[in-house]
C-alpha positions in Angstrom: -17.7 13.6 17.9 -16.5 13.8 21.5 -13.8 11.9 23.2 -10.9 12.0 25.6 -8.3 13.4 23.1 -9.3 16.6 21.4 -8.3 15.8 17.8 -9.7 18.1 15.2 -11.3 16.7 12.1 -11.4 20.2 10.6 -7.6 20.7 11.0 -7.0 17.3 9.5 -9.0 18.2 6.5 -7.2 21.6 6.1 -3.9 19.7 6.3 -5.0 17.3 3.6 -5.9 20.2 1.3 -2.5 21.9 2.2 -0.5 18.8 1.1 -2.7 18.3 -1.9 -1.3 21.5 -3.3 2.2 20.1 -3.2 2.2 18.5 -6.6 -1.4 19.3 -7.3 -2.6 18.6 -10.8 -5.1 20.5 -13.0 -7.7 17.7 -12.6 -7.6 18.0 -8.8 -5.2 15.1 -8.1 -1.7 15.0 -7.0 1.7 14.1 -8.6 4.2 13.9 -5.8 6.4 10.9 -6.7 9.0 9.6 -4.4 12.4 11.2 -4.1 11.5 14.2 -6.2 11.8 17.9 -5.1 8.1 17.9 -4.3 8.5 14.9 -2.1 11.3 16.7 -0.3 9.2 19.8 0.1 6.4 17.7 1.7 8.8 16.0 4.0 10.2 19.3 5.2 6.7 20.5 5.9 5.9 17.4 7.9 9.1 17.6 9.9 8.4 21.2 10.8 4.8 20.6 11.8 5.7 17.5 13.9 8.5 19.4 15.6 6.0 22.0 16.6 4.0 19.2 18.3 7.0 18.1 20.3 8.3 15.3 18.1 11.9 14.6 17.3 12.9 13.5 13.8 15.1 10.6 12.9 15.8 9.5 9.3 17.1 6.1 8.3 19.4 5.1 5.5 16.5 4.4 3.0 14.8 7.7 3.9 12.0 6.6 6.2 11.1 9.5 8.5 10.3 8.7 12.1 8.9 11.5 14.3 8.8 10.5 17.9 7.0 12.1 20.9 8.5 10.8 24.1 6.5 8.9 26.7 6.8 8.8 30.5 8.5 5.4 30.3 11.4 5.5 27.8 12.0 1.7 28.2 8.6 1.0 26.6 8.5 0.3 22.8 7.1 3.0 20.6 3.5 2.9 19.4 3.7 4.1 15.8 1.2 5.5 13.3 2.3 5.6 9.7 1.7 5.6 6.0 3.3 7.5 3.0 3.4 10.9 1.4 4.4 9.8 -2.1 1.8 9.4 -4.9 1.2 8.0 -8.3 1.9 10.2 -11.3 -1.9 10.8 -11.6 -2.7 10.1 -8.0 -5.4 11.5 -5.6 -5.3 13.7 -2.6 -5.9 11.0 0.1 -4.0 7.7 -0.7 -1.3 7.4 1.9 -1.3 11.0 3.0 -4.5 10.5 5.0 -2.7 8.1 7.4 0.4 10.4 7.8 -1.7 13.5 8.5 -4.0 11.7 10.9 -0.9 10.7 12.8 0.3 14.3 12.7 -3.1 15.4 14.1 -2.8 12.9 17.0 0.7 14.3 17.8 -0.7 17.8 17.8 -3.7 16.9 20.0 -1.5 15.1 22.5 0.9 18.1 22.6 -1.9 20.8 22.9 -3.7 18.8 25.6 -0.5 18.2 27.6 -1.2 14.4 27.6 1.8 12.3 28.5 1.6 8.7 27.2 3.3 5.9 29.0 5.0 4.6 25.7 6.5 7.0 23.2 4.3 7.7 20.2 5.9 7.8 16.7 4.7 9.0 13.3 6.3 7.3 10.3 6.4 8.4 6.7 7.6 5.4 4.7 9.7 5.9 1.6 8.4 4.8 -1.8 5.3 3.0 -0.9 3.8 3.5 -4.3 6.6 2.1 -6.5 5.6 4.4 -9.3 9.0 5.8 -9.9 11.2 3.0 -8.4 9.9 -0.5 -8.4 8.9 -2.6 -6.4 6.5 -0.7 -4.1 6.8 -0.5 -0.3 10.6 -0.3 -0.4 11.0 1.7 2.8 8.9 -0.6 5.0 10.3 -3.6 3.1 13.9 -2.6 3.9 12.9 -1.9 7.5 11.3 -5.2 8.0 14.0 -7.2 6.3 12.0 -8.1 3.2 14.4 -6.3 0.9 18.2 -5.9 1.4 19.1 -2.3 2.0 21.8 -2.4 -0.7 19.3 -3.6 -3.2 16.9 -0.8 -2.5 19.6 1.9 -2.7 20.7 0.5 -6.1 17.3 0.6 -7.8 16.9 2.8 -10.8 14.0 4.6 -12.4 13.1 4.7 -16.1 15.6 7.5 -16.7 18.4 5.7 -15.0 18.4 7.8 -11.8 19.6 5.7 -8.8 17.5 5.5 -5.6 20.4 6.2 -3.3 21.7 9.0 -5.3 18.3 10.7 -5.5 17.8 10.2 -1.8 21.0 12.1 -1.2 20.2 14.7 -3.8 17.0 15.8 -2.1 18.7 15.7 1.3 16.9 12.8 2.9 19.6 10.1 3.2 19.7 9.5 6.9 22.1 7.5 9.1 19.7 5.4 11.3 19.4 1.7 10.7 16.0 1.0 9.1 15.8 -2.5 10.7 15.6 -0.8 14.1 11.9 -0.3 13.3 11.4 -4.0 13.9 11.5 -3.0 17.6 8.2 -1.1 17.5 5.7 -2.1 20.1 2.7 -1.6 17.8 1.9 -0.1 14.4 -1.4 1.6 13.2 -2.2 2.7 9.7 -5.3 4.6 8.5 -5.8 4.4 4.7 -8.6 4.9 2.2 -10.2 1.6 1.2 -9.4 1.8 -2.5 -12.5 -0.2 -3.1 -16.3 0.3 -3.1 -17.4 -2.0 -0.2 -17.7 0.4 2.7 -19.5 3.1 0.7 -21.8 0.6 -1.0 -22.7 -1.2 2.3 -23.0 2.0 4.3 -20.2 1.5 6.8 -18.2 4.4 8.3 -14.9 2.5 8.6 -13.4 -0.9 7.9 -11.4 -2.8 10.5 -8.8 -4.7 8.5 -8.2 -8.2 10.0 -5.7 -9.6 7.4 -4.1 -9.2 4.0 -4.8 -11.6 1.2 -2.2 -14.1 0.0 -0.7 -13.1 -3.4 1.0 -15.1 -6.1 2.3 -13.3 -9.1 3.4 -15.0 -12.4 5.0 -14.2 -15.7 3.5 -16.1 -18.6 5.2 -16.6 -22.0 3.3 -18.1 -24.9 5.5 -19.2 -27.8 4.1 -20.0 -31.2 5.3 -19.2 -34.7 5.4 -15.9 -36.6 3.4 -15.9 -39.8 2.2 -13.5 -42.5 -1.2 -11.8 -41.8 -2.4 -13.1 -45.1 -1.7 -16.7 -44.4 -4.6 -19.2 -43.9 -6.1 -19.2 -40.4 -6.1 -23.0 -40.1 -2.8 -24.4 -38.9 -1.5 -21.1 -37.5 0.5 -21.2 -34.2 -0.9 -17.9 -33.1 0.6 -16.9 -29.7 -1.9 -14.1 -29.1 -5.0 -16.3 -29.8 -3.6 -18.8 -27.4 -2.9 -16.1 -24.8 -6.4 -14.8 -25.2 -7.8 -18.3 -24.5 -5.5 -18.4 -21.5 -6.9 -15.1 -20.2 -10.5 -16.3 -20.4 -9.5 -19.6 -18.7 -7.8 -17.6 -15.9 -11.0 -15.5 -15.4 -13.2 -18.6 -15.2 -10.8 -20.4 -12.8 -10.4 -17.4 -10.5 -14.2 -16.8 -10.3 -14.7 -20.5 -9.5 -12.1 -20.4 -6.8 -13.4 -17.1 -5.2 -10.0 -15.6 -6.1 -8.9 -12.4 -7.8 -6.8 -12.5 -11.0 -5.4 -9.6 -13.0 -3.5 -9.5 -16.3 -1.9 -6.1 -16.1 0.7 -6.1 -18.7 1.1 -7.8 -22.1 3.7 -7.6 -24.9 3.6 -9.1 -28.4 6.5 -10.1 -30.7 7.2 -9.1 -33.4 4.5 -6.5 -32.7 3.7 -5.8 -36.4 0.3 -5.1 -37.9 0.4 -7.8 -40.5 2.4 -10.5 -38.7 0.8 -13.3 -36.6 2.4 -12.9 -33.2 4.9 -15.7 -32.5 5.4 -14.8 -28.9 3.3 -13.1 -26.2 4.4 -12.3 -22.6 2.0 -11.2 -19.9 1.9 -10.6 -16.2 -0.6 -12.4 -13.9 -1.5 -11.3 -10.4 -3.6 -13.7 -8.3 -5.0 -13.2 -4.7 -7.0 -15.2 -2.2 -7.8 -15.3 1.5 -6.2 -18.8 1.8 -2.8 -19.8 0.6 -3.8 -23.4 -0.1 -6.7 -22.3 -2.3 -4.3 -19.9 -4.1 -2.0 -22.8 -4.7 -4.8 -24.9 -6.0 -5.8 -22.2 -8.4 -2.2 -22.1 -9.7 -2.3 -25.9 -10.3 -5.6 -25.5 -12.1 -4.3 -22.8 -14.4 -1.2 -24.8 -15.2 -3.2 -27.9 -16.1 -5.6 -25.9 -18.3 -2.8 -24.1 -20.0 -1.2 -27.4 -20.9 -4.4 -28.3 -22.6 -4.5 -25.0 -24.6 -0.8 -25.6 -25.5 -1.5 -29.1 -26.9 -4.6 -28.0 -28.9 -3.0 -24.9 -30.4 0.6 -26.3 -31.0 2.2 -23.6 -28.9 4.2 -23.7 -25.7 3.0 -21.9 -22.5 5.5 -21.3 -19.7 4.1 -20.1 -16.4 6.9 -18.9 -14.1 6.6 -17.8 -10.5 7.4 -14.1 -10.1 6.5 -13.1 -6.5 4.7 -14.7 -3.6 3.3 -13.0 -0.5 1.7 -15.0 2.3 -1.6 -14.3 3.8 -0.8 -11.9 6.7 -3.0 -11.6 9.8 -3.1 -8.3 11.7 -2.8 -8.3 15.5 -6.0 -9.3 17.2 -5.3 -7.1 20.2 -4.9 -4.0 18.1 -8.0 -4.9 16.1 -9.7 -5.0 19.5 -8.5 -1.5 20.4 -10.0 -0.2 17.1 -13.2 -2.1 17.6 -13.6 -0.8 21.2 -12.9 2.8 20.1 -15.5 2.5 17.3 -18.1 1.2 19.6 -17.5 4.0 22.1 -17.6 6.6 19.4 -20.8 5.1 17.8 -19.0 4.5 14.5 -20.4 1.8 12.2 -17.6 -0.5 11.2 -17.1 -3.7 9.2 -14.4 -6.2 9.5 -12.7 -7.0 6.2 -9.4 -8.0 4.5 -7.2 -5.9 2.4 -6.4 -7.3 -1.1 -4.0 -4.4 -1.7 -0.4 -4.2 -0.5 0.3 -1.5 2.1 3.3 -0.8 4.4 1.3 -2.3 7.3 1.4 -5.7 5.5 5.2 -5.8 5.6 5.3 -4.3 9.1 2.9 -7.0 10.3 5.5 -9.7 9.6 7.7 -8.4 12.4 5.6 -6.1 14.6 2.0 -6.2 16.0 0.2 -4.1 13.4 -3.3 -3.2 12.2 -5.1 -1.2 9.5 -8.2 0.9 9.5 -10.0 1.7 6.2 -11.9 4.9 5.4 -14.4 4.7 2.5 -13.7 6.4 -0.8 -16.2 7.4 -3.4 -16.9 4.7 -5.9 -13.8 2.8 -4.7 -11.7 5.1 -7.0 -8.0 5.4 -6.2 -4.7 5.9 -8.0 -6.8 8.4 -9.9 -7.1 12.2 -9.8 -10.8 11.7 -9.1 -10.1 10.0 -5.8 -12.3 11.5 -3.1 -13.5 11.1 0.5 -15.7 13.2 2.8 -14.6 15.2 5.8 -16.9 13.1 7.9 -15.2 9.8 6.8 -11.8 11.3 7.5 -12.9 12.5 11.0 -14.4 9.1 11.8 -11.1 7.4 11.0 -9.1 10.0 12.9 -11.1 9.7 16.2 -11.2 5.9 16.2 -7.4 5.8 15.3 -6.6 8.3 18.1 -8.5 6.4 20.8 -6.9 3.1 19.8 -3.4 4.6 19.7 -3.8 6.2 23.1 -5.2 2.9 24.5 -2.1 1.0 23.1 0.3 3.7 24.4 -1.3 4.2 27.8 -1.9 7.5 29.5 0.3 8.4 32.5 -1.6 8.9 35.7 1.2 10.6 37.6 
């Protein structure tokens, strides 16, 4: 592929393989969880490589790394590229890191070509996108965009009791900059693997992400009555059987609404082999393009649950846990990506994201956009996660052209 900025797909691929060794697993994946020594090692490597490309490092109080290459006009807002270096415990080689290293390659290419952009260009490594060690996910971008209070983020603990702020200091990445200053970015681009099968299945090189789906998460508690496993079936107030009926109802309702619904966690009480469960708790994650239809789905599920409750003699409480609105990405930035893809002869498909990314939080405060690269079988958060060098290069060149278009090139 040829274009104005001499980015190297081969160097991007070599970088991806280099970072994959930092926390590499025997099955070919990567375990580089946030605020670990491995995370710190990867951060130092990124800082060193970006400095060699003319970027200056700033670190904020929640550990977000911002590597900025100056532009001709320092009064212009920065055009940023970003994603994350942290992974799941059994993560893959490409989730998050593809976007960071594509940004690094763009900085390198600008530096080597001696190209001066009008606006500064920044590369961001967001802290704790995954939420694998400290929950919830996307803490770095969330704190920066005012979604989470900074003090709340710094006080979070992991399963061992380790404190986020203390771990940030321990690994040497507690900065002094105000994270909310990133709300002053002029534009934000994020390249990410799709984490779904659509692009590969339909034969597209890339996905132009137009918006993020609305999400509504719930916690559901079904309360019945404990009973001996040898008791007669008739007359039982079995919380698990009622929960099972709820689960099938949720599936039917979501399919009918064109929504997505997931029960990801479930606990039983008293959790004994020969006791009828008297209480069941489960999480419920629902997603849809349209907030009004997601609200209608919630109303349907509550009405159907009331019927199950009455028939089975149990109580079913459905409590709101978290709501995220449908989030549009910036049409002008989508246009930059679309124009770049057309010029490059890259086959693209417009699509939403049903998955949370840093770009979704950023888009609430800053013009932002996402670009998806296919991944084999849609497999992600898995050591088997894989992409091709050609897919990575397609994402890189389209991203680079769009970033340069947004930042402008000095003609002096």
